[in-house]
C-alpha positions in Angstrom: 0.1 0.1 -0.1 1.3 3.7 -0.5 0.9 4.5 3.0 3.3 1.8 4.2 6.2 2.7 1.9 8.3 4.1 5.1 8.4 0.5 6.4 9.3 -1.2 3.2 13.1 -2.6 3.0 15.2 -0.7 0.5 16.3 -2.8 -2.7 20.1 -3.8 -2.1 21.6 -4.1 -5.7 25.1 -5.3 -4.5 23.3 -8.5 -3.3 21.9 -9.3 -6.8 24.4 -11.8 -8.5 25.9 -10.7 -12.0 24.9 -12.9 -14.8 28.2 -15.1 -16.2 28.5 -17.1 -18.8 31.1 -19.1 -21.1 33.4 -16.2 -22.9 34.2 -16.8 -26.8 37.7 -18.0 -27.4 38.7 -14.9 -29.1 37.9 -13.0 -25.9 39.7 -15.0 -23.8 42.7 -14.8 -25.9 42.7 -11.0 -26.2 41.9 -10.8 -22.4 44.8 -13.1 -21.4 47.4 -11.9 -24.1 46.7 -8.3 -23.9 47.1 -7.7 -27.4 45.0 -8.0 -30.5 44.5 -11.6 -31.8 43.4 -13.4 -35.0 40.9 -16.1 -34.9 41.0 -19.2 -37.3 38.2 -19.2 -39.8 35.1 -20.1 -38.3 31.2 -19.2 -38.6 30.4 -15.7 -37.9 27.3 -13.6 -38.0 26.4 -11.3 -40.9 23.3 -9.8 -39.7 20.6 -12.3 -39.5 22.8 -14.9 -41.4 25.9 -16.7 -40.6 28.9 -16.7 -43.2 32.2 -18.1 -43.1 35.0 -15.6 -41.9 37.7 -14.4 -39.4 37.6 -12.3 -36.3 40.1 -9.8 -35.3 39.8 -9.1 -31.5 41.7 -6.3 -29.6 41.5 -5.7 -26.1 40.4 -2.4 -24.3 42.1 -0.7 -21.5 41.3 2.1 -19.4 43.3 5.1 -18.1 44.3 3.0 -15.1 45.5 0.1 -17.5 42.7 -1.9 -16.2 41.0 -4.3 -18.5 37.8 -3.2 -19.6 36.5 -5.4 -22.4 37.2 -6.6 -26.1 36.2 -4.9 -29.5 36.1 -7.3 -32.6 36.0 -6.8 -36.4 34.5 -9.8 -38.4 35.9 -10.3 -42.0 33.7 -12.2 -44.5 35.9 -14.7 -46.2 33.6 -14.3 -49.5 34.8 -10.8 -49.9 38.4 -11.8 -49.5 37.8 -14.3 -52.3 36.0 -11.9 -54.5 39.2 -9.6 -54.4 41.3 -12.4 -55.3 38.9 -13.3 -58.2 39.1 -9.8 -59.4 42.9 -9.7 -59.1 44.3 -12.5 -61.1 48.0 -13.5 -61.2 48.9 -13.1 -64.9 46.6 -14.1 -67.6 45.7 -17.6 -66.1 47.0 -17.9 -62.8 45.2 -17.0 -59.6 45.9 -16.5 -56.0 44.6 -18.1 -52.8 44.9 -18.1 -48.8 45.4 -20.7 -46.5 46.0 -21.1 -42.7 47.6 -23.7 -40.4 45.0 -24.4 -37.5 46.1 -25.5 -34.1 44.6 -29.0 -34.6 44.7 -30.7 -38.0 45.8 -30.1 -41.3 46.0 -26.6 -43.2 42.9 -25.7 -44.8 42.1 -23.2 -47.8 40.3 -20.1 -46.5 39.9 -17.9 -49.7 39.9 -18.8 -53.3 38.3 -17.0 -56.4 35.5 -19.5 -56.2 34.7 -19.4 -52.6 31.8 -21.6 -52.8 34.1 -24.7 -53.2 35.7 -23.9 -49.6 33.0 -24.6 -47.2 29.7 -26.7 -46.7 26.8 -26.0 -44.5 25.9 -28.2 -41.5 23.7 -27.9 -38.7 25.0 -27.3 -35.3 24.1 -28.8 -31.9 21.3 -26.2 -31.5 19.9 -26.8 -35.0 21.7 -23.5 -36.3 23.5 -23.5 -39.5 27.4 -23.9 -39.3 29.9 -23.6 -42.0 32.2 -26.2 -42.1 35.5 -26.1 -44.4 36.2 -28.7 -47.0 39.5 -30.9 -46.5 41.9 -29.6 -49.0 42.3 -33.1 -50.6 38.2 -32.8 -51.3 38.5 -29.6 -53.1 37.0 -29.5 -56.6 39.9 -27.5 -57.7 42.7 -30.2 -58.6 45.5 -27.6 -58.8 45.1 -26.4 -55.0 44.7 -29.9 -53.8 48.1 -30.5 -55.6 49.6 -27.5 -54.4 48.8 -28.2 -51.0 49.6 -31.9 -51.0 53.0 -30.8 -52.1 53.4 -28.4 -49.7 53.2 -31.0 -46.8 56.0 -33.2 -48.4 59.4 -33.2 -47.2 61.1 -30.2 -46.3 57.9 -27.9 -47.3 56.3 -28.9 -44.2 58.1 -26.0 -42.6 57.1 -22.3 -43.3 60.1 -20.1 -44.1 60.1 -16.3 -43.8 60.8 -15.7 -47.5 58.9 -16.5 -50.7 59.2 -20.3 -52.2 58.4 -21.4 -55.5 58.2 -25.0 -56.8 57.0 -26.6 -60.0 54.1 -29.1 -60.3 51.6 -30.6 -62.3 47.9 -30.9 -62.1 45.3 -32.4 -64.8 48.4 -32.9 -67.3 49.2 -29.0 -67.2 52.7 -27.7 -65.6 52.3 -25.0 -63.1 54.6 -23.0 -61.1 53.4 -22.7 -57.2 54.3 -19.9 -54.9 53.7 -19.1 -51.6 54.8 -16.7 -48.6 53.9 -16.3 -45.0 52.3 -13.4 -43.9 54.3 -12.0 -41.1 54.1 -9.0 -38.9 52.7 -7.2 -35.9 48.8 -7.7 -35.5 48.8 -9.6 -38.8 47.0 -13.1 -39.3 49.0 -16.0 -39.7 48.1 -16.6 -43.1 49.9 -18.1 -46.3 49.5 -16.3 -49.3 49.8 -18.6 -52.5 49.6 -18.3 -56.2 49.2 -21.0 -58.9 50.3 -20.1 -62.7 50.8 -22.3 -65.6 54.3 -23.0 -66.5 53.8 -21.7 -70.2 53.0 -18.2 -68.9 55.7 -18.0 -66.5 58.8 -19.6 -68.1 61.6 -17.7 -67.7 59.6 -15.0 -65.4 59.7 -16.8 -62.0 61.0 -13.6 -60.4 58.0 -11.8 -61.5 55.7 -14.5 -60.2 57.4 -13.9 -56.6 56.6 -10.3 -56.7 53.1 -11.0 -57.7 52.9 -13.3 -54.8 54.1 -10.4 -52.7 51.7 -8.0 -54.4 48.9 -10.0 -53.2 50.1 -10.1 -49.7 50.4 -6.4 -50.0 47.0 -6.1 -51.3 45.6 -8.4 -48.3 47.7 -5.9 -45.9 45.9 -2.9 -47.7 42.4 -4.3 -46.9 43.4 -4.9 -43.2 45.3 -1.9 -42.7 43.9 0.8 -44.9 45.2 3.6 -42.8 48.8 2.4 -43.3 48.3 1.7 -46.9 47.2 5.6 -47.3 50.1 7.0 -45.3 52.7 4.7 -47.5 50.8 5.7 -50.7 51.6 9.5 -49.9 55.3 8.3 -49.6 55.3 5.5 -52.4 54.0 7.8 -55.3 56.5 10.8 -55.1 59.4 8.6 -54.5 58.5 6.5 -57.7 58.2 9.9 -59.6 61.3 11.3 -58.1 63.1 8.0 -59.2 61.5 8.2 -62.7 62.8 11.8 -62.9 66.4 10.7 -61.7 66.4 8.2 -64.5 65.1 10.7 -66.8 68.0 13.3 -65.8 70.6 10.3 -66.5 69.2 10.7 -70.2 69.2 14.3 -69.9 65.5 14.2 -70.8 64.6 17.4 -68.8 61.0 18.5 -70.0 59.0 20.7 -67.9 56.2 19.5 -66.0 54.0 20.7 -62.9 55.6 19.8 -59.8 53.6 17.4 -57.7 54.2 18.5 -54.0 53.9 16.1 -51.2 52.3 16.6 -47.5 55.4 14.7 -46.2 58.0 17.3 -45.6 61.2 15.6 -46.2 59.8 14.0 -49.5 58.8 17.5 -50.8 62.2 18.7 -50.0 63.5 15.9 -52.3 60.9 16.8 -55.0 61.9 20.7 -55.0 65.5 19.6 -54.9 65.2 17.3 -58.1 63.2 20.0 -59.8 65.8 22.6 -59.0 68.6 20.2 -60.5 66.6 19.7 -63.6 66.1 23.5 -64.1 70.0 23.9 -63.8 70.7 21.2 -66.2 68.2 22.7 -68.7 69.9 26.2 -68.4 73.3 24.2 -68.7 72.0 22.2 -72.0 71.4 25.8 -73.6 75.3 26.5 -73.6 76.5 23.0 -74.1 75.4 20.6 -76.7 72.6 18.3 -75.3 74.1 15.4 -76.8 77.6 16.0 -75.3 76.0 16.3 -72.0 73.9 13.2 -72.2 77.2 11.5 -73.1 79.1 12.8 -70.0 76.1 11.9 -67.9 76.1 8.6 -69.2 79.7 7.7 -68.8 79.8 8.6 -65.1 83.3 10.3 -65.9 84.4 13.9 -65.5 85.3 15.6 -68.6 89.0 15.6 -69.6 91.0 17.0 -72.4 91.7 15.3 -75.3 90.2 14.4 -78.9 90.1 11.8 -81.4 90.2 11.5 -85.3 86.7 11.2 -86.9 85.3 11.5 -90.3 82.7 14.4 -89.8 80.5 17.1 -91.6 81.2 20.8 -90.8 78.6 23.6 -91.3 79.2 27.1 -91.2 76.4 29.7 -91.8 76.2 33.7 -91.5 73.9 36.6 -92.5 74.4 38.4 -95.9 75.5 42.0 -95.1 74.6 41.9 -91.1 76.6 44.6 -90.4 74.8 47.4 -92.3 71.5 45.9 -90.8 72.8 45.8 -87.2 73.5 49.3 -87.7 70.2 50.4 -88.6 68.1 48.8 -85.9 68.3 49.8 -82.2 70.2 47.2 -79.8 67.1 45.8 -78.2 65.3 45.2 -81.5 68.1 43.6 -82.9 68.8 41.0 -80.2 64.8 40.1 -80.5 65.2 39.8 -84.4 68.5 37.8 -84.3 67.0 35.5 -81.6 63.9 34.7 -83.9 66.4 33.9 -86.7 68.8 31.7 -84.6 66.0 29.8 -82.8 64.6 28.6 -86.1 67.7 27.7 -87.6 68.8 26.0 -84.3 66.0 23.9 -84.4 66.4 22.8 -87.9 70.0 21.6 -87.3 68.8 19.7 -83.9 66.0 18.1 -85.9 68.4 16.7 -88.2 70.6 15.5 -84.8 73.6 18.2 -85.8 75.9 19.4 -82.7 75.7 23.1 -82.5 79.0 23.9 -81.6 79.1 27.7 -81.1 77.2 30.9 -82.1 78.9 33.8 -82.8 77.2 36.8 -83.4 74.9 36.1 -86.6 77.2 33.0 -87.6 76.4 29.4 -86.6 79.3 26.6 -86.6 77.5 23.0 -86.4 78.6 19.5 -87.1 77.5 15.8 -87.6 78.7 12.7 -86.8 79.8 13.2 -82.9 79.5 13.1 -80.0 76.8 10.5 -81.2 77.6 8.5 -84.2 75.8 9.1 -87.3 76.8 7.1 -90.5 74.8 9.6 -92.5 76.3 12.7 -91.1 76.7 14.3 -94.8 73.3 13.8 -95.9 71.9 15.0 -92.6 73.8 18.2 -92.7 72.8 18.6 -96.3 69.1 18.0 -95.6 69.5 20.8 -92.5 70.9 23.3 -94.9 67.9 23.0 -97.3 65.6 23.2 -94.2 67.3 26.3 -93.0 66.8 28.1 -96.2 63.1 26.9 -96.6 62.2 28.1 -93.0 64.1 31.2 -93.6 61.7 31.9 -96.6 58.9 31.8 -94.2 60.3 33.9 -91.7 61.0 36.7 -94.3 57.3 36.7 -95.3 56.4 37.0 -91.3 59.0 39.9 -91.0 57.8 41.7 -94.2 54.5 41.9 -92.7 56.1 43.0 -89.3 58.0 45.8 -91.1 61.3 44.0 -90.0 64.8 44.0 -91.9 64.6 40.6 -94.2 67.8 38.4 -93.4 69.6 36.0 -96.1 71.7 33.3 -95.3 75.0 31.7 -96.7 76.1 28.1 -95.9 79.1 26.2 -96.3 79.4 22.7 -95.8 82.5 20.1 -96.0 83.3 16.3 -95.1 86.6 14.8 -94.0 88.9 13.9 -91.1 89.0 16.3 -88.3 89.9 16.1 -84.5 87.2 16.2 -82.2 87.0 16.4 -78.3 87.9 18.8 -75.6 89.8 21.7 -76.5 91.2 24.3 -74.1 92.6 24.1 -70.6 92.2 21.8 -67.5 89.8 24.7 -66.2 87.9 25.8 -69.1 87.4 23.5 -72.2 85.3 23.4 -75.1 84.1 20.5 -77.2 84.6 21.2 -80.8 86.1 20.2 -83.9 89.6 21.5 -85.5 91.2 20.6 -88.9 91.7 21.4 -92.5 87.7 20.5 -93.4 86.6 23.1 -90.6 88.6 25.6 -92.5 87.2 24.7 -95.9 83.7 24.8 -94.4 84.2 28.2 -93.5 85.7 29.2 -96.7 82.9 27.8 -98.7 80.4 29.9 -96.7 82.4 33.0 -97.6 82.7 32.1 -101.1 78.9 32.3 -101.3 79.2 36.2 -101.8 81.6 35.6 -104.8 79.2 33.4 -106.8 75.7 34.8 -105.5 74.7 31.4 -103.8 73.2 30.5 -100.8 74.7 26.8 -100.2 78.2 25.4 -101.2 79.6 22.1 -100.5 82.8 20.6 -100.8 83.9 17.4 -102.7 84.3 15.4 -99.7 80.3 16.1 -99.0 79.2 15.9 -102.7 80.9 12.5 -103.2 78.6 10.9 -100.4 75.3 12.7 -101.3 75.3 13.2 -105.1 72.9 10.0 -105.7 70.3 11.7 -103.0 70.7 15.4 -103.7 71.0 18.0 -106.8 74.2 19.7 -106.9 76.2 20.9 -109.6 80.2 21.9 -109.5 80.7 25.7 -109.9 84.3 26.0 -110.0 87.9 24.9 -109.0 89.1 27.2 -106.3 92.7 27.5 -104.6 93.3 26.5 -101.0 96.1 27.4 -98.7 98.4 24.5 -98.1 97.2 22.4 -101.0 98.3 21.6 -104.7 96.0 22.4 -107.3 92.4 23.5 -106.6 89.3 22.2 -105.1 85.9 21.8 -106.7 83.2 23.6 -104.8 79.6 22.5 -105.4 76.2 24.4 -105.1 73.8 22.3 -103.0 70.4 22.9 -105.1 67.7 20.6 -103.8 66.7 17.1 -102.7 66.4 14.6 -105.8 62.9 13.5 -104.3 61.6 17.0 -104.7 64.1 18.8 -107.3 62.3 19.9 -110.6 63.0 19.1 -114.0 64.7 22.3 -114.5 67.0 22.1 -111.6 68.4 18.9 -112.8 69.1 20.0 -116.4 70.9 23.4 -114.9 73.0 20.8 -113.1 73.8 18.8 -115.7 74.6 21.5 -118.2 76.9 23.1 -115.5 78.7 19.9 -115.1 79.6 19.5 -118.9 80.4 23.4 -118.9 82.7 23.4 -116.3 84.5 20.3 -117.4 84.8 21.8 -120.8 86.2 25.1 -119.2 88.6 23.3 -117.1 90.0 21.6 -120.4 89.8 24.9 -122.3 87.3 24.0 -124.7 85.8 27.4 -124.6 83.3 27.2 -127.1 81.7 24.1 -125.6 82.0 25.9 -122.2 80.2 28.8 -123.7 77.3 26.9 -125.5 76.5 25.3 -122.1 76.8 28.2 -119.8 74.4 30.1 -122.4 71.7 27.1 -122.1 71.6 27.6 -118.4 71.0 31.3 -118.7 68.3 31.0 -121.3 66.7 28.5 -118.9 67.3 31.0 -115.9 68.8 34.4 -117.0 69.4 35.2 -113.5 71.9 32.4 -112.7 74.6 34.4 -111.3 77.5 31.5 -111.2 76.7 30.8 -115.0 76.7 34.5 -116.0 80.0 34.8 -114.2 81.8 31.4 -115.6 80.4 32.8 -119.2 82.3 35.8 -118.9 85.5 34.1 -117.9 85.2 31.5 -120.8 84.8 34.3 -123.1 88.0 35.9 -121.8 89.5 32.4 -122.5 88.7 32.6 -126.1 90.1 35.9 -126.5 93.3 35.1 -125.0 
């Protein structure tokens, strides 16, 4: 009754006994060891269903280090199997996972086809329970044979490192590989892979790496946070490694910097980019092929040279001094940079080494430091391309109201000395020799004959079947007995017109007649050239000299 509440005896909670029951094995293991533990594969609950899986149990301690309980995470075996199915080993191989329980033989707990691993039985209380099929009863004969061999002989003991062995199943040869997954707070699983011998022949190491990759993939699923952190380090370091390898090849293309949240890695990225920037600047002063050769050799540059057969190229701008006098210095520098930049590109596209730029003059050569058996033809192509591109530039300069530039080129081929010239403290990679002087002389002779490109006999002999060229004259050279024939490079035979070919043929006949003092024959052929091209300066010059020969 309400009125007798004062006489009632108070409820004493302390005397109510606490409910007790049998603790799960994972609870006891985590509590007794004081550290996280993994269970063997067993039946776990997934909502209202039961599935095969494993449990990760970790003890919980209070601020006073007193035990408070155990927290768990269940991993569905089917989910891990689906991951294995989505990541095959090679084209026809696959990976699977097995464990060594405390009692009994090893059992396969994850497979690309998970339905073959377990069978459902009814427990003591009428509840469904998942029982793992013994590996000898698996329908996958490859896995069954793998496990049999694993248990034989020395393979009964697991090593820390990966192991690989050959075996056969169903009349097909395979390679099997396994690796014990070891590490703090990791399950004692064994990651295994099977791949046909025909696919892996000669690539056993790759198979081991793939097995290791599967192990790392499993580790990724378990420790996602750790993988995230390692990714933030591994990706930038991989990019740095590729950049360093590219620096070794002097491949220094500019690209956006990918910064890192890791301070030390970010400093390494910035330092690598600074190195590339410095080398790019260095490459503007020194031939890129030379820098690449020095980096590849790993040796310090030293004085010295070697004899090589190379093709030498000289060019300058006609009447440049008078043009420079009429232009402000700033405008002249910009105008010259426009010209030199385009000429440099044409030479480099034909694998030429630009030795030096002296004012408006360019010196280049082919055949060193990188060997080029087609060096003479490459130099001739570059010369023709330079003249062609210069014509395009003149059209642009006409629209811009800028002075028009015209180029003279001289080319010669022969034995020269190429290497590091100078002193121990300052050197230049260049060429010296008689044919260097000849190329420079031919470039200068253009002003006398009114031509654009003159080549020497050494170059002509190597390219006469591929380019149209005509002999102009026999010129005297200091230090040589007799004269040297000089030729005008007219065009590539693939694109040359009939008119160019005929002029070259008539000029060849005319010069031979001139040198033999057959004046009438020389005059006849030079007149043919002038009738076809009245503005042909070399033919007009030689015609005058032929008529003087008749008069004398």
